[in-house]
C-alpha positions, 0 to 999 in steps of 0.5 A, spaced: 641 574 367 639 573 360 640 566 359 636 565 366 630 569 363 631 565 357 631 559 361 624 561 365 621 563 358 623 557 355 620 553 362 613 556 363 612 562 357 605 564 360 607 565 367 614 568 365 611 574 362 605 575 367 610 576 371 614 581 367 608 585 366 606 585 373 613 587 375 614 592 369 608 593 366 606 593 358 610 594 355 617 590 357 624 588 354 625 581 354 633 579 352 634 572 349 642 569 348 644 571 341 638 574 339 637 580 342 632 585 346 625 584 344 619 588 346 613 585 348 606 588 348 600 584 351 595 589 349 590 591 343 593 598 343 600 595 342 597 590 337 594 595 333 601 599 333 605 593 330 600 590 326 598 596 323 605 599 322 608 601 315 609 594 311 616 597 308 618 598 316 618 591 317 621 584 317 622 578 320 627 577 325 635 574 324 637 569 326 630 566 326 629 560 330 625 555 326 630 558 319 632 551 319 626 548 319 623 552 314 628 555 309 630 562 308 625 562 301 619 560 306 614 565 306 614 566 314 621 569 313 620 573 306 620 580 307 618 586 302 617 585 296 619 578 296 614 577 301 609 581 297 610 576 291 610 570 294 604 571 298 600 573 292 602 566 289 601 563 295 594 566 298 590 563 292 590 556 294 587 558 301 580 562 299 574 560 301 571 556 295 578 551 295 578 550 303 571 548 303 572 542 297 577 539 303 572 538 308 569 530 305 578 529 304 578 532 312 572 527 314 574 522 312 582 523 315 579 523 321 574 517 320 580 513 317 584 514 324 578 512 328 577 506 323 584 505 324 584 503 316 589 509 314 594 506 318 598 499 320 601 503 326 594 506 329 589 501 333 581 503 331 578 507 337 574 501 340 572 501 347 577 500 352 582 502 348 588 509 350 589 513 345 595 517 345 591 524 342 598 528 340 600 522 335 592 520 333 592 529 331 598 529 327 596 523 324 590 526 322 592 533 320 598 530 317 594 525 312 590 532 311 596 536 309 599 531 304 593 530 300 591 537 300 598 540 298 601 533 294 595 530 293 599 524 296 593 519 296 597 512 296 598 508 302 605 507 300 607 514 299 605 517 305 607 512 309 614 514 306 612 522 308 610 520 314 616 517 316 620 522 313 616 528 316 617 523 323 625 523 322 625 531 320 621 534 327 624 530 332 632 531 329 630 539 330 631 539 337 630 545 343 637 545 343 638 546 335 632 551 334 635 555 341 642 555 340 644 556 333 652 555 335 650 548 335 649 548 328 655 545 326 657 538 324 662 533 327 664 529 321 657 526 321 655 524 329 653 531 331 645 533 332 646 538 327 649 533 321 642 528 323 638 534 322 641 535 315 641 529 313 634 528 315 632 535 312 635 532 305 631 526 305 624 529 306 626 535 300 628 529 296 621 527 296 618 532 296 622 534 288 621 528 286 614 530 287 615 537 284 618 534 277 613 528 276 608 533 277 611 538 273 612 533 267 604 531 267 601 538 269 596 541 264 600 548 264 592 551 262 589 548 267 590 548 276 591 542 279 585 540 285 591 540 290 596 546 292 602 543 289 598 543 282 595 550 283 602 553 284 605 550 278 600 553 273 600 560 277 606 565 275 609 572 279 606 578 276 612 578 271 610 572 269 616 567 271 614 561 275 617 559 282 623 556 282 624 549 284 628 549 290 624 556 292 617 551 292 620 546 295 621 551 301 615 553 300 612 546 300 616 543 307 614 549 310 606 548 308 608 540 310 610 542 317 606 548 319 600 546 317 600 539 321 603 540 327 599 547 329 592 544 327 593 538 331 596 541 338 589 545 337 585 539 337 589 536 343 587 542 347 580 542 345 579 535 347 583 536 353 578 542 355 572 539 353 573 533 357 574 537 363 568 542 363 562 537 362 557 542 361 561 545 355 561 538 351 554 536 353 552 543 350 557 541 344 553 534 343 547 537 343 548 542 338 552 536 333 546 532 334 542 537 333 545 538 326 544 531 324 548 524 322 548 527 315 550 534 316 555 536 311 563 538 313 561 546 311 555 546 316 558 542 321 564 548 320 559 553 321 555 552 328 556 557 333 557 553 339 563 549 335 565 555 333 566 558 340 570 551 343 574 552 337 575 560 338 576 559 345 581 553 344 586 558 340 585 563 346 587 559 351 592 555 346 595 560 341 599 555 337 605 561 335 604 565 342 609 570 340 609 575 333 616 578 332 617 583 327 624 587 326 625 594 324 628 597 318 627 604 320 625 607 327 618 607 330 615 608 337 611 603 340 607 604 346 611 611 347 617 607 347 622 609 341 626 604 337 631 604 332 633 600 326 634 594 327 630 593 334 625 588 335 618 588 338 614 583 339 606 581 340 606 576 347 599 572 345 597 569 351 598 576 355 593 579 350 588 573 350 587 574 357 588 582 357 583 584 363 581 590 358 578 586 354 577 579 357 573 583 363 574 578 369 567 581 372 564 579 365 567 573 363 570 570 369 577 568 370 580 569 363 584 562 364 578 558 365 575 555 358 568 559 357 566 558 350 560 563 351 565 568 350 565 568 343 557 567 343 555 574 343 560 578 342 566 579 335 573 580 337 576 584 333 583 583 330 587 586 335 584 583 340 584 576 338 590 574 334 591 566 334 594 567 327 598 573 328 595 579 324 597 585 319 600 583 313 604 577 315 597 574 318 598 566 317 596 565 309 593 558 312 588 560 317 583 558 314 585 552 312 586 551 320 580 553 322 576 549 317 580 543 319 580 544 326 572 544 326 571 538 321 575 534 325 573 535 332 566 534 330 567 528 326 571 524 333 566 527 338 560 524 333 563 518 333 566 516 339 565 517 346 572 519 349 574 520 357 581 523 360 586 519 363 584 520 371 591 524 371 589 529 367 582 530 369 583 535 375 589 538 377 593 544 373 593 544 365 600 542 363 605 547 361 605 548 354 612 548 351 616 549 344 614 543 339 618 545 332 614 550 330 609 550 335 607 551 342 603 545 345 602 540 352 609 538 354 607 531 353 601 527 351 594 527 353 591 520 353 584 518 352 580 512 354 575 510 348 568 508 352 563 507 347 
């Protein structure tokens, strides 16, 4: 029975979770094979209880499906004092002034993809061209993260990383993520063997960059990129991060920092090109900003901001937030013991009728950016990047990048959804390694 429920959740997460809530109320349990039961909530009250729970009561659940991807030292999986120290080390890299400094880089990456000048394999977006939106979005966001994190600006090095990242993510298949029993080698021929080899090749690139930068970094100055900053930053006790731990933190930023934003960009383009009025309103706002608007000015446009927030409301890239308890706790009146796991089902939270009242805003399933024009939502009502002390450390970069790239694309080309996607049901969202996204790529035709 648990396997059947897990399969149903994997095929159509949102429909399954809504069915469970309609049948059992909130909160409700879901059992996962090899992982155990999770008590889920999808209400603002439940999210408040989880995100405000004492820090020392919470840790990431283990075994964790993405641990082979990011590594046990990753900030995503760290707990307790280790999490506090590593977050304090990484957080300054994502503060406002540093993020704003990447504006030109973000815009240039989008312009380079549109013009075809930054990749031999990507054609220019000329009228009549059909664009694979997922591949294009990944190419843009990977270029941004490679330069922002590693300072990679040479075509050859970028090509090496691009190939290694693609191989790494492709090798980590759904079965490997969901069935830990498959994580065993078979004389170099098993899927796990191929994944381990791909991870080693990616780590070889990262460790080589760490060694090269350690040899030349001025210890009295931070670098312009995130790696340079981390190499000149120490923990509270004066010690520095080890190369192996730094490699896993950088691998996490590399994987999570491009896949999630790329997915959000695809969804934003998809919904805008199914809603002519929303697209026209955004075009008018961008036209009013003018061709010389800076990335910072673009990111501050109110309707563009609303479009991006509505996209994240409908399609949070990480739809489940999980916490394992180290001591007893009560969630929504249900007593939990140490070792139990609780979670927020973010798509349920983002369509909760108590917040997204259909009588005021129309059906919560519909794409309506106007929801964010006249109202601000609290962190327990709208949580696309999680919440509490474990909220995504790179959320500000993801927000900024999504706005600048979307604005850059819409001011330079006119697109049309391929006919099969222009009408009908919204594609299912399925797991893609660290994020969830459309189950297949969504193509666009370039009109002008």
